[in-house]
N, CA, C and O of each residue as an XYZ file, in Angstrom:
408
protein
N      87.454     71.022     95.172
C      88.582     70.590     95.977
C      89.528     69.787     95.100
O      89.089     69.035     94.230
N      90.811     69.945     95.324
C      91.808     69.241     94.527
C      91.765     67.746     94.837
O      91.307     67.326     95.900
N      92.242     66.977     93.904
C      92.308     65.519     94.071
C      93.313     65.201     95.174
O      94.467     65.626     95.113
N      92.873     64.459     96.168
C      93.723     64.101     97.307
C      94.437     62.787     97.044
O      93.880     61.894     96.405
N      95.668     62.659     97.530
C      96.364     61.373     97.441
C      95.617     60.321     98.270
O      94.936     60.667     99.234
N      95.738     59.047     97.904
C      95.010     57.993     98.623
C      95.301     57.948    100.117
O      94.400     57.664    100.906
N      96.532     58.220    100.524
C      96.848     58.153    101.943
C      96.135     59.252    102.729
O      95.889     59.087    103.924
N      95.797     60.371    102.082
C      95.077     61.436    102.772
C      93.578     61.155    102.833
O      92.895     61.646    103.731
N      93.064     60.377    101.895
C      91.637     60.052    101.915
C      91.273     59.204    103.137
O      90.126     59.219    103.584
N      92.241     58.471    103.672
C      91.996     57.619    104.828
C      91.972     58.418    106.136
O      91.569     57.889    107.173
N      92.395     59.674    106.098
C      92.429     60.490    107.309
C      91.043     61.014    107.660
O      90.186     61.132    106.784
N      90.817     61.328    108.931
C      89.531     61.934    109.313
C      89.351     63.290    108.627
O      90.325     63.942    108.249
N      88.101     63.700    108.474
C      87.789     64.945    107.765
C      88.424     66.156    108.428
O      88.915     67.049    107.738
N      88.422     66.202    109.756
C      89.010     67.364    110.439
C      90.509     67.453    110.194
O      91.063     68.549    110.108
N      91.164     66.307    110.082
C      92.609     66.289    109.830
C      92.896     66.744    108.392
O      93.832     67.506    108.151
N      92.080     66.267    107.439
C      92.245     66.700    106.043
C      92.043     68.205    105.925
O      92.763     68.873    105.183
N      91.068     68.740    106.650
C      90.816     70.174    106.616
C      92.005     70.940    107.192
O      92.379     71.993    106.676
N      92.594     70.411    108.253
C      93.757     71.054    108.854
C      94.942     71.039    107.890
O      95.667     72.027    107.777
N      95.134     69.927    107.203
C      96.226     69.825    106.233
C      96.006     70.791    105.075
O      96.943     71.458    104.637
N      94.776     70.870    104.575
C      94.513     71.779    103.450
C      94.672     73.233    103.885
O      95.159     74.053    103.107
N      94.269     73.570    105.117
C      94.465     74.935    105.624
C      95.946     75.263    105.713
O      96.381     76.354    105.345
N      96.707     74.303    106.206
C      98.150     74.505    106.323
C      98.781     74.729    104.946
O      99.604     75.628    104.776
N      98.397     73.916    103.976
C      98.954     74.075    102.627
C      98.550     75.409    102.008
O      99.366     76.067    101.363
N      97.289     75.813    102.202
C      96.812     77.080    101.656
C      97.604     78.245    102.250
O      98.031     79.138    101.518
N      97.801     78.243    103.552
C      98.540     79.323    104.199
C     100.011     79.303    103.803
O     100.623     80.361    103.652
N     100.581     78.126    103.634
C     101.981     78.032    103.195
C     102.141     78.611    101.792
O     103.113     79.312    101.510
N     101.177     78.312    100.911
C     101.232     78.898     99.560
C     101.093     80.406     99.615
O     101.766     81.116     98.868
N     100.230     80.905    100.488
C     100.031     82.344    100.617
C     101.304     83.031    101.110
O     101.707     84.061    100.570
N     101.930     82.462    102.132
C     103.160     83.043    102.670
C     104.259     83.029    101.617
O     104.977     84.016    101.452
N     104.392     81.924    100.911
C     105.413     81.830     99.870
C     105.174     82.855     98.768
O     106.120     83.480     98.288
N     103.928     83.033     98.367
C     103.610     84.023     97.322
C     103.957     85.436     97.794
O     104.492     86.234     97.024
N     103.657     85.743     99.044
C     103.984     87.067     99.577
C     105.487     87.275     99.659
O     105.990     88.349     99.330
N     106.206     86.245    100.096
C     107.667     86.374    100.171
C     108.287     86.519     98.784
O     109.243     87.273     98.602
N     107.749     85.805     97.820
C     108.267     85.920     96.450
C     107.988     87.317     95.878
O     108.770     87.833     95.079
N     106.884     87.913     96.287
C     106.541     89.250     95.790
C     107.466     90.321     96.362
O     107.580     91.401     95.781
N     108.125     90.050     97.482
C     109.021     91.038     98.091
C     110.482     90.815     97.705
O     111.379     91.367     98.342
N     110.725     90.030     96.694
C     112.110     89.734     96.302
C     112.876     90.972     95.851
O     114.097     91.014     95.999
N     112.211     91.964     95.317
C     112.902     93.131     94.783
C     113.267     94.181     95.808
O     113.744     95.253     95.438
N     113.061     93.910     97.076
C     113.314     94.938     98.087
C     114.810     95.146     98.348
O     115.224     96.274     98.618
N     115.605     94.126     98.277
C     117.031     94.265     98.611
C     117.768     95.219     97.671
O     118.500     96.079     98.159
N     117.613     95.113     96.346
C     118.294     96.099     95.487
C     117.843     97.533     95.780
O     118.645     98.464     95.709
N     116.575     97.704     96.105
C     116.094     99.046     96.435
C     116.718     99.557     97.729
O     117.133    100.714     97.802
N     116.788     98.715     98.737
C     117.390     99.136     99.996
C     118.876     99.429     99.834
O     119.392    100.366    100.443
N     119.558     98.651     99.033
C     120.997     98.838     98.835
C     121.303    100.093     98.015
O     122.408    100.630     98.088
N     120.339    100.553     97.246
C     120.540    101.761     96.464
C     120.841    102.949     97.383
O     121.755    103.727     97.108
N     120.081    103.093     98.469
C     120.334    104.174     99.424
C     121.648    103.941    100.163
O     122.372    104.891    100.460
N     121.948    102.709    100.453
C     123.192    102.367    101.150
C     124.409    102.713    100.302
O     125.461    103.071    100.831
N     124.262    102.605     98.993
C     125.371    102.896     98.073
C     125.452    104.363     97.694
O     126.231    104.733     96.816
N     124.658    105.202     98.343
C     124.755    106.643     98.121
C     123.851    107.180     97.021
O     123.909    108.371     96.716
N     123.034    106.355     96.426
C     122.115    106.833     95.395
C     120.811    107.276     96.046
O     120.545    106.961     97.206
N     120.005    108.007     95.290
C     118.716    108.472     95.814
C     117.586    107.662     95.197
O     117.674    107.194     94.062
N     116.509    107.507     95.987
C     115.319    106.816     95.499
C     114.441    107.794     94.725
O     114.311    108.959     95.102
N     113.847    107.315     93.652
C     112.851    108.109     92.944
C     111.512    107.958     93.666
O     111.383    107.131     94.568
N     110.527    108.748     93.275
C     109.198    108.634     93.888
C     108.599    107.251     93.640
O     107.958    106.684     94.525
N     108.803    106.713     92.447
C     108.278    105.374     92.135
C     108.944    104.315     93.007
O     108.291    103.375     93.460
N     110.244    104.471     93.239
C     110.950    103.508     94.088
C     110.500    103.611     95.547
O     110.402    102.600     96.242
N     110.227    104.834     96.009
C     109.720    105.001     97.375
C     108.352    104.335     97.525
O     108.071    103.694     98.538
N     107.512    104.494     96.513
C     106.201    103.838     96.547
C     106.350    102.320     96.558
O     105.629    101.621     97.269
N     107.296    101.820     95.760
C     107.539    100.377     95.727
C     108.051     99.877     97.077
O     107.653     98.804     97.530
N     108.924    100.642     97.719
C     109.417    100.275     99.050
C     108.272    100.220    100.064
O     108.201     99.296    100.873
N     107.389    101.197    100.018
C     106.240    101.186    100.931
C     105.355     99.971    100.691
O     104.850     99.370    101.639
N     105.170     99.615     99.437
C     104.375     98.432     99.113
C     105.014     97.180     99.695
O     104.332     96.345    100.290
N     106.322     97.053     99.522
C     107.037     95.893    100.075
C     106.940     95.859    101.601
O     106.709     94.800    102.184
N     107.113     96.995    102.238
C     107.065     97.043    103.702
C     105.668     96.712    104.222
O     105.536     96.062    105.259
N     104.642     97.143    103.529
C     103.278     96.788    103.932
C     103.050     95.288    103.800
O     102.425     94.668    104.660
N     103.564     94.709    102.713
C     103.439     93.250    102.535
C     104.100     92.510    103.680
O     103.536     91.565    104.231
N     105.292     92.944    104.032
C     106.014     92.272    105.106
C     105.340     92.490    106.457
O     105.389     91.610    107.317
N     104.710     93.651    106.657
C     104.004     93.898    107.912
C     102.822     92.948    108.060
O     102.496     92.541    109.175
N     102.177     92.591    106.954
C     101.073     91.638    107.023
C     101.569     90.218    107.303
O     100.826     89.388    107.827
N     102.814     89.949    106.956
C     103.379     88.620    107.213
C     103.992     88.491    108.603
O     104.237     87.375    109.060
N     104.241     89.589    109.275
C     104.956     89.517    110.555
C     104.289     88.616    111.587
O     105.013     87.943    112.320
N     102.945     88.553    111.701
C     102.389     87.599    112.673
C     102.764     86.150    112.348
O     103.007     85.354    113.255
N     102.812     85.809    111.060
C     103.220     84.462    110.675
C     104.668     84.210    111.066
O     104.998     83.167    111.630
N     105.520     85.164    110.765
C     106.941     84.962    111.031
C     107.224     84.910    112.527
O     108.080     84.141    112.965
N     106.529     85.704    113.306
C     106.703     85.650    114.758
C     106.259     84.291    115.287
O     106.921     83.694    116.136
N     105.130     83.815    114.774
C     104.624     82.515    115.230
C     105.581     81.391    114.882
O     105.667     80.409    115.620
N     106.297     81.509    113.783
C     107.240     80.464    113.399
C     108.470     80.436    114.295
O     109.132     79.403    114.400
N     108.784     81.549    114.936
C     109.961     81.613    115.798
C     109.708     81.087    117.207
O     110.656     80.770    117.925
N     108.458     80.990    117.605
C     108.135     80.531    118.955
C     108.341     79.022    119.097
O     108.131     78.282    118.137
N     108.746     78.562    120.271
C     108.891     77.116    120.485
C     107.543     76.408    120.327
O     106.527     76.877    120.839
N     107.543     75.306    119.634
C     106.314     74.547    119.423
C     105.389     75.155    118.389
O     104.242     74.728    118.259
N     105.864     76.136    117.657
C     104.994     76.855    116.727
C     104.531     75.987    115.560
O     103.460     76.231    115.004
N     105.298     75.004    115.186
C     104.892     74.137    114.085
C     103.591     73.419    114.436
O     102.744     73.199    113.570
N     103.439     73.060    115.691
C     102.217     72.398    116.129
C     101.042     73.375    116.192
O      99.891     72.975    116.017
N     101.329     74.647    116.441
C     100.271     75.642    116.559
C      99.913     76.304    115.225
O      98.907     77.010    115.145
N     100.699     76.096    114.199
C     100.478     76.777    112.927
C      99.098     76.518    112.325
O      98.473     77.472    111.863
N      98.586     75.289    112.303
C      97.228     75.105    111.756
C      96.158     75.856    112.547
O      95.207     76.375    111.963
N      96.307     75.917    113.866
C      95.354     76.668    114.686
C      95.481     78.155    114.389
O      94.479     78.865    114.299
N      96.695     78.614    114.240
C      96.946     80.015    113.924
C      96.376     80.366    112.546
O      95.800     81.439    112.367
N      96.533     79.481    111.594
C      95.975     79.709    110.257
C      94.461     79.799    110.317
O      93.861     80.636    109.642
N      93.836     78.940    111.121
C      92.380     78.994    111.282
C      91.965     80.322    111.893
O      90.978     80.924    111.472
N      92.713     80.774    112.879
C      92.388     82.010    113.570
C      92.510     83.218    112.635
O      91.718     84.156    112.723
N      93.497     83.192    111.746
C      93.709     84.309    110.832
C      92.818     84.260    109.590
O      92.769     85.226    108.828
N      92.127     83.168    109.383
C      91.312     83.009    108.182
C      90.136     83.979    108.219
O      89.160     83.756    108.935
N      90.235     85.040    107.455
C      89.193     86.061    107.435
C      87.908     85.562    106.785
O      86.825     86.067    107.084
N      88.018     84.598    105.918
C      86.829     84.048    105.278
C      85.968     83.310    106.291
O      84.750     83.233    106.129
N      86.584     82.768    107.332
C      85.860     82.084    108.390
C      84.853     83.030    109.037
O      83.747     82.619    109.389
N      85.238     84.299    109.192
C      84.343     85.264    109.819
C      83.114     85.533    108.945
O      82.006     85.697    109.455
N      83.318     85.577    107.637
C      82.186     85.794    106.716
C      81.273     84.592    106.661
O      80.060     84.742    106.515
N      81.834     83.403    106.775
C      81.033     82.168    106.720
C      80.285     81.942    108.016
O      79.236     81.299    108.035
N      80.827     82.470    109.100
C      80.204     82.271    110.395
C      80.625     80.992    111.082
O      79.944     80.540    112.003
N      81.750     80.382    110.653
C      82.245     79.151    111.296
C      82.772     79.447    112.674
O      83.230     78.539    113.368
């Protein structure tokens, strides 16, 4: 586990776990969004009258699949009060929890 700041060490264990889950999921979402940065030039290529190559079509499918996996997160962020529900949602989506049996 990473070194926690002193103010977080004073928090209850369940709260620290919730904060770490939130940070882990935020890093995951950010990494996925950063990985889809190249989609706009590809989409604009067809808009500008050019054709996609097979490699570009495969890359577009990869980007769209990535975004489809993020859509539950993005929908949850748009709902009222979603910031309060995000740690619970992250716990629910944690696939490792199912393997651990928590």
